[in-house]
N, C-alpha and C positions, 0 to 999 in steps of 0.2 A: 758597491761592494763593501760589506762590513769589515771591521778591523779583524775579526776572527777569520774571515775568508782570506784576507791578505796574509795573515800569519800562516794559514794553511797552505796557500800558494807558495810561499817561501820555503816551507818544509819540503814540498814536492819538486822544487826547482832543481836543475841539473847540478847546482852547487849547494843545495839545501841540506838540511839535517839528515834526511833519509839517504841521500847519495853519499854523504861523508861517512855515515855509519856503515853503509854497505862496502865502501872502500876499505875502511878499517878492518872489517871482518872478511876481507878478500872475496867479496861477492859483487856481482854486477848490479847496477841500478840504471834503469832506462825510464825516463819520464814518459808517461802514457797520457795522451790527451784526454781519453775517456775517463781515466781515473781522476785527473785533475778537475774535470767538469763535475764529476759526482761529488768529490770532496768539497768543491766550492758551494754546490747546492745545499749540502748538508751543513756546512759551516754557517751559511747565511740563515738557514732555518733555526739552528741552535741559537744564533746571536739574537734573533728577534722573537724566539719562542713560538715559531710556527712549526708546521709539520711538513714532511716531504715523503714522497714515494718515488723510489728509483729502481727501474729495471736495468740491471747492469749485466751485459753479456759475458759469457765465459772469457776469462783472461783480463778483464778490466782491472782487477785487483780491488774488489769492493771492500774487503776487510780493512785494509789500510786506509781506504777512502773514507770510511766512517770513524775508524779509531783515531786517526790523527786529529781532526777537528774536535772530537769528543775529549781527548786528553788535553788539547791546547785550551779548550773552553774553561777548564777548572770547575765545570759543573759536576753535580752528582749524577752518575750515569748507571743505568741498568741495560745490559746487553743480553738479549735472548736469542739463542740458537735453536736449530731444529732438532738436533740430537745431542746426546751426551758425548759422543765422540767428537763432534764439532766444538762442543763446549770445552772439552779438555784441550783441544788444539788451540782454540782461541786464548784460553787462560795461560797455558804453559808455553806457547810459542809466539803467537802474534802479538798479544798485548805487552809482554816483556820486551819484545823487539822494538815496538813503537815507543814505549816509555824510555827505554835506554837511548834510542836515537835522538829523541827530543830533549833528553836530559831533564825530565820533569819528574820529581818524586811523587808517585801516586800510590795510594793504598788500594790494593785490588783484593777481591775475594771471589771464591768459586762457591756457588750454592746450588745443590741438587736436591731432589726429593729424598725423603727418608729411606726409601728402598735402595738407595745407592750407598748408604752408610752402614757399617757394622753396628748392630745393637748389642752392647755388652751384656745386657741382662738376658736377652734371648739366647745369646751364644752360651752363656753359663748354663741356662736351662737345657739347651740341646746337648751340651757336653755331659750333663748328668742324666739325660733321658735315654729313651730306647734307641734313638737314632744313632747314638755313638757306638752301639754294639753292631750295627750293620757295617760290613767291611768298607764299602766305598764311601758311605756317608761319614763313617767314623774317621777315615783317612782324611777326607776333605775338612772335617771339623777340626782335626788336630792341626792341619796345615794353617787354617784360618786363626786358630788360637795362638800359634807361634808367630804369625805375621802381626797379630793385634798388639803384641808386646813392643813392636818397633814402629808401628804406624802412628803418626801424629794426627792424621786427619780422619782415619777410619773409612776413607773412600775406597770401596772395594775394587774400583777400576785400577787402582795402583797395585793390586796384588797380581803378580805374574802367575800364569797357569790356571787361573780360575775362569772357567767357561761361564759366559753370561747366561747360559741356559741351565746351569747346574741346579739339581734339585736341593742342594744344601742352602741356597740363597734365602728361601722363605724362612728357613730355620734360624738364621742369624741376622735377619733384618726385621724391622718393625713396619707396621702399617698404621694409618690413622686410627683404625679400629682397635688394634691391640696394644698401642703405646699407652703406658701408664702415666706419662707426663711427669709433673713435679713430684708425684707420689713414688716414682721408681727409685730404687735404692742406688741406681747408677746415674741419676739425673745430673750430678755435678760433672761426671766424666763423659756424659752423652755426646757423641760425635755430632749428632744432628743439632743439639743446642749450641755446641761450640762453633759449628759452621755458621749458624744463624747470627750468633753474637759477633763473629768476625765480619759478617756481611753488613751488619748494622753500623759498623764503624768504618767501612770502606768507602772510597771515592768512586770506584767502578766495580760493579758487581756483575758477574757473569752467571746467568741462569739458563734454563732451556724452556721451550714453549710449553712442554708438558707441566712443568713446575709452575709456570706463570698462570696457566689456565686452571690448574688444580687449585691454586690459591684463590682465583676468582670464584671458584665453585664453593670452597669450604672455608676460606679465610684462616688457614692455620699453618701454611707451609713456610712462612717467613717473608715472602715477597710483599705481603700486605703491609708489613711494618716498614719495609724499605721504600715502597712506592711513594708515600706521601711526601717524602723529602727529595725524591729523584726529580731532577730538572729535565732530564733527557732519557727517553726509552728507545732503544734500537732493536728492531726485529730483523735479524739476518735470516735468510731462507724464509721470508715472510709469506711466500705462496702457500705454506703449510698451516698458517695460523687459523684459517677458517675451519678446516677439517679437525685439527687438534682441539680447537676451542669447542666446537660442537660436541665432540666426544666427552669432554669434561663437564659441559653444561647440561648434558643429558641426564635424566633419571635412569639408573640402571639397577636391576636386581637379578642376581644369578643364583642358580642352585649351589655352586661351590661356595658362594658367600654364606648361605644358610648352613651348609654342612660344616664349614670351618667354624662358624659361630657355635654350633653344637659341640664340636670337638673341644673348643676353648672352654666352654661351660663345664664339660665333663672333667677336663683336666684340673680346672680351678676348684670345682666342687670337691672332688676327691682328695685334692691336696690340702685345701684350707678349711673345708666345712663338711667333711665326711659325716654322714648320719643326720645332718641337719635338714636335708631334703633328699628325696629319691631322685638323685641326679640322673641315673641311668634311664628311668622311666620318662623324665622330662625331656631328655635329649632324644630318646627313641621316638617320642611323639613328634618332635620337630623333624627328625629324619624321615619318618613315615609320611608326614604331610608334604615334605619336599619331594619324595618319591611319587606320591600321588599326583602332584602337579605335573611332574615329568610324564607320567603315564596318561594324563588327561589329553595330551596332544595326539595320542594314537600313533599311527605309522606315517607320520609326516616325514618329508625328505630330510635326510641327514645333512648336516653342514649347510643349512639353507636359512634364508630370512623369510619369515611369513608376515605378510602385510597384516596390520591390526587396525582396521578402520571402524569396526563394530565393537560389540561388548567382548568378543573373543577373537583371537587370531584366526586368519583365514583357514577354513577347513577343520576348525576345532568346534566341538559341541559347546554351545554357550553355557548351558546349565552345568555340565561337567567341569568346565573351566572355572566358573564362578565358585562351585563347591570346592575346587582345589585351592583357590585363593582364600576362601573363608576358612578352610582347614589350616592354612598357614597362620591366619590371624589367631585362631584358637590355640594353636601350639605356642605361638609367641606370647600369648596371654598367660599360659601356664609357666613359661620361662620367667616372665616378669614377676609372677607371684612367688616363684621359688627364690629368685634373686633378691626380692624384697625382704625376705626373712633374714638374709646374711649380708645385705649390702653394706652395713656399717662396719662389718668385721674386717674387711680387707679392701684396699682401693681397687684391686682387680675386679671385684664384684660390682663396684660402682661403674667402672668402665664397661663391663659386660651389660649392665642394665641400660646404659646409654645406647649401646649398640642395638640392643633388643628393641628399644623405642624407635630408633632410626629405621630398622628393618620393618617394623610395624607400620610406620608412616609410609614407607615405600610400597608395601603391599596395598595399603588403603589407596594410594595414588593410582595404582593399576586397577583397582576395583572401580574407581571413579572414571568419568570420561576424560579423555585426553584434553589438555589445554589447547586453546586456540593458537594457531600458527606453530603447531608442533606436529611431529609425525611419530607414530608408535609402531613397533614391530617386535617380533619374537625371533631370536636366533636359536636355531635347533642344531644340536650335536649330541654328544654323550650327555651334555648338560643343557640347561636352558638359560637364556639371558633375556630378560624383559627390558625393553629400551623405549623411552619416550624422549625425543630429541628436538631441539629447535632446528629450523631449516638452515640457519646460518648464525653468525655472531653479530649481525648488524645491530640489533637492538641493544645488546650488552655494550658494544663499542660506543654507541651514541650516548648511553646513559652513564657509563662508568669512566670512559676515557675522555669524552668531550661533553661539555655541558649541553643538555638537551635543547636549551634555549638558543644555542648558537647554530643549530642545524636548520637552515632555511629550506623549506621544501621547494620553494620556487627559485632557489639560487640567489636570492637578494642578499645584500650585505646585512648580517645580523647586527643587533645593537651592541652585543658584548663580544669581547675577544673570545675566540673559540677555546683556548686553553692556555694555561700558564706553564705548560710542559711541552717540550718538543717530542713528537712521535716520529721516529724514522723507520720506514719500511723499505727493505731492499731484498732483491732476489734476482737470479738470472731469468726467471720466468714469472711474469706477473700479468700477462695479458696478450691478446692477439691483435689489439688495435692501439693506436697512439695514446688514447686516454686510459689505457689499462682497465677497461670497464670490468673485466672478469674479476679482478682483485677488489676494485673499489666498491662494487655492488655487494659482494659477499661480506665485506667488512663494514658496510654502512657509511662509507666515506664519500659517496657520490654527491651528497648535498653540500659539501664544502666548496667554497669559492677558491679561486687560484691564490689569493693572498693568504688564505688559511692553510691550504694544502697544495704544495707544488708537486707536479707530476713530470717525471723525466725518464727518458729512455736513452741509455748509453750503449752504443754498439760494441761488440767484441772487437778487439784489435787483430784477431786472427784473420788470415786471408783464406777463407773457406773455399773461394773459387779455385784456388791453387792447391790447397791442402787436402781437399775432400771431394767426394762425389756422391750422388744419390742414385741408387739403382732400384728400380721397381720392375721386377721380372714380368715379362710379357707372357701371354697365354698361360696365366697362372690361375688356379682355382680360387673362387671367392671364399672368404672365411667361413661361410656356412655350408660349404661343400665338403663331403666326407674325406676327400684325399688332401685337403689343404694342409694339415699338420705334417703329413708325410712329405709333402713337397718342401715345406719349410726345413724339415730335417735334411733333405737332399741338398738344399742351398747351403745349410750349415756345414754339412760334410764336405762339400766342394771347397768352401772357404777355409775350413779347418785344415784339410789335407794340403792345400796349396800353400797356406801361410805357416804350416807347422804349429797350429794352435792360434793364438793371438786373436781369438774371436769371442765376442760376447753376444749371446742370444737372449733377448728380452721377450718374454711372453706376457700376454694379457690375462691368461688363466692358468690355474694350477694344473688343470688337466693337460693342457699343451705342454707345460713345463715337464710333467712326468713323462709324457709320450716322447718328446724330443730327447730328453735326458736318457731314457731307456734305449732309444734307437741309436744314438751316438755312442753310448757305452758299449752296445753290442757290436757295432761296426768298427769301432776304433780299438778294440780290445788288445790287439797285437801291434798297434801303430806306434807305441811310445808316446802317444799324446794322451794326457790325462783329461778325463771328462769330469768336470766339477759341476755338481748340481745343488742348487739351493736346498737347504735342509740337511745335507750331509754333515756340514759343520757350521759354526757360527759365520755370520757375514764377514766379520773381520778376518777369520782364518781363511775363508774361501778367497777373499781379495788378496791376502798376503801370498797364498799359494799361486794365484793367477799371475801376480806381478813379479814373482821371484825371478831372479836373474837366471837365464838359460832355461826357464820353464817352458814346456810345450803343453799348452792346455787350452781347452774351450770351457767357458763358463755359461751354464744355462740357468737363468734366474727370472724372477718376476718381482712384483710388488716393490719393496723398498730398494731394489737394485736399479730401478729406473732413475734414481737420483742419489747423490751423495757418494758416488763411486768415482774416484779420481785416479786414473791410471794413465800417466803421461809416458811419452816415448813410444817405441815400437812394440812394447809389450801388448798393446791393444791396437789392432789395425782395422778390424772389422766389427761393426755393430749391426746385428740382424734383429729386426722387430717383426714379430709374427703377423700382427694385424693392427689396424688403426685403433688406438686406445679410447674408444667411446665409453662413456659411463654405462654400466650394466643396466638395461632397461627394466629388469624385474626387481631392482633394488628399491625398497620402500622410500628411502630418503631421496633417491633420484626421481622416482615417480612424484613424490610430493613437491619437489622443486619444479618439476616440469609442469605440473597442474597449476601451480601458483602463477607461472608465466603465462600459461594459456588463459587463465582467468583474467589476466591483465591485458589480454588481446595481443600478446606477443607469441613468437614462435619458440617453442621449447627446443626444437632442434637447432635453429640458427643462433638463438641467444643463450643456450646452455650446453647442449651436446657438443656442438662444434668447438666453442671456446674451451670446454673441458678437455676434449681430444687434442686440441692444439697445445695446451699447456703440457699435457703428459708426453706428447710427441717431441716437444722441445726439450723436455727433461731427458728423455731417452737419447735423443740426438746429442745432447750435451756431454754424454759419456765419451764420444769419439775423439774430439780434438781438445786437448788439455794444455797444450803449450805451443809456442811459435814453431817448433820443429816437428810437430806431429803431422802425420799423413794417414789418411784412412778412408774407408768407404762405408756408407750407411746403406743398408738394404731394408726396404720396407716391403714385406711379402703380402701386399694388399693392393690388388689392381684398382680398387676404388679411388686411390690417391691420384691416378692419372685419368680415370674414366668418368668420374662423377664431378659435377660442377663445384661441389664444396671442396674437392681436392685442391683446387687452386688456392682457396683460403688457407688450407693447412700447409701447403708448400710455401705460401707467402709468409707464414709465421716462422719458418725455419731460416737459418742463415743461408744466404744466396750461394748455391753450389751447382755445378754442372749436373744434369740429369742424364744418366746412362740409359740408352734406349734399347740396346741389344745385349744378348748374352756374350757376344764377342767382345764388346767394349768393357763389360763386367770382368771378363777373364783377363783382358789387357791390364785392367787396374790391379787385379790380384797378382799378376806377374810383376808389375811395377812394385807393389808393396813387398813381394817376396824378395825382390832384388835389394830394396832398401834395408830390410832386416838382415839379409845375408851380408850386406856391406858393413853392417855394424858389428 
């Protein structure tokens, strides 16, 4: 055991620093074996500059398990979380608690992407522009202006009453494309610059995965300057890094990008160089070219992804599509010529010219053939998005995070040390086997030996066999049968009425979300039970309403609500999952990953679809039991879980809990839960 591991163990002891701090603050502290095991593994990895992957079940206390050895090490640390909400919680609550308990003075900093910070320059422009005359936007702008005079950080998350979906946000924040950088008149006061400067001087910097990977893609968000001197990088909620990373490493070109570019050209041209070029004609040509590209796809399905394995997306005329892309190139060439005339007169034109060249390069990339080991598709809605994506982040991880020479394809000991930096990966869900293959393969870590990369699974301290049960309704329609969603609604109705709300329904599709939400809303209209449906309000507002004291509500949600939702106590007693969350077979990225496995002689269903479903199912199940006192029932409305052979693999990936075989036993559990909530 390393010296750092010994120090860490003392901190977690019954009479250690954490226990003393908890007593002083009149809180309880109970040593947890799993937390101590995890902390020891991380401490040893940091001490010898190796890396470690830890799957830590719900309730282990993984945040303190990695923060304590990180703080005690004295190393420079970057901690990356999955969402900005978790990032704020870590920075404002968990990190101060640990540093105070340990009595170690540590400089900490919070760093987000530029869209999280108020841009003073753009706010001024918006206040003097047409948006200020619109009633709702003008009111929001005035509120932001008042708040800006007292804010030290410019972090918009600190402003109360500002909806994260507000249309005012793009008006008062900057993007990489429209930021003027050092040429901006507000550069010295810039909140983004100040946040980056503070992060450069900090011992522990808290970022999020989106920022981390955006930085890898464009090298401009500030993390690139911090990483070279960081000795430890910790990824919390690490199960998300592959999908988030793929999104940022992909080439993307959208019609809104092109139209926004045109708007910015017109505004800058009329303000700074009126008469020096025919700005309206130049921008109109770009808008027409963008429209023509949208028209080139014809009557393809709305809100769909079209596979793009040939010269044009599936179902699109190749010649028409190519002419559309060439039309964009011609329009961007005209833009470049017009900006070239005035580029030296104002820094805004210089940045616009750079954006035009970047967009032109993207268009050319989509004219050319897709690169090897990537997949290309077209997203169709009211807009278009052209995407070319790597299948995973494995190559980037090998090349940028670990020296390529240290990855031995046959698992032999490499000649060189794998890295002089410790990489720590942790989450409640990283795989369905002991080696955590699902995570390691996607991140390119499977070639590292045990000395270079430790792999640990730490079980949840919760007693799921007593605190929970799994119910799979018998004689239930299969997911592809027409009455399946109606029957899910019936199950949700029974649970909601019996428990007086306290029910979370998780769906795998937006269609099921809408149908179940509409059915429950109609049937519970006079019940006094509120039906909350994803999309009605922001995620934060919906969760706050659901967990509110004495609230009687059912929440129907999909997508992001499968994880990151923490509702402890009897506010949530039943989680209903409509069907097994297999990856969608028609998705181009899913198909490309499946084909790659088949080409390797492996089974795409066994080696990809089932592990993906297991991870998602574990995440959804994790919403149910959040503390030692919680009691609840999980309902999976998919008979395949008990009828098909692969169902055993999926059940084995979940915490061990009794399986309810009959409707009578299900109703007995509902009665038990109702009695518990009534007793409180």
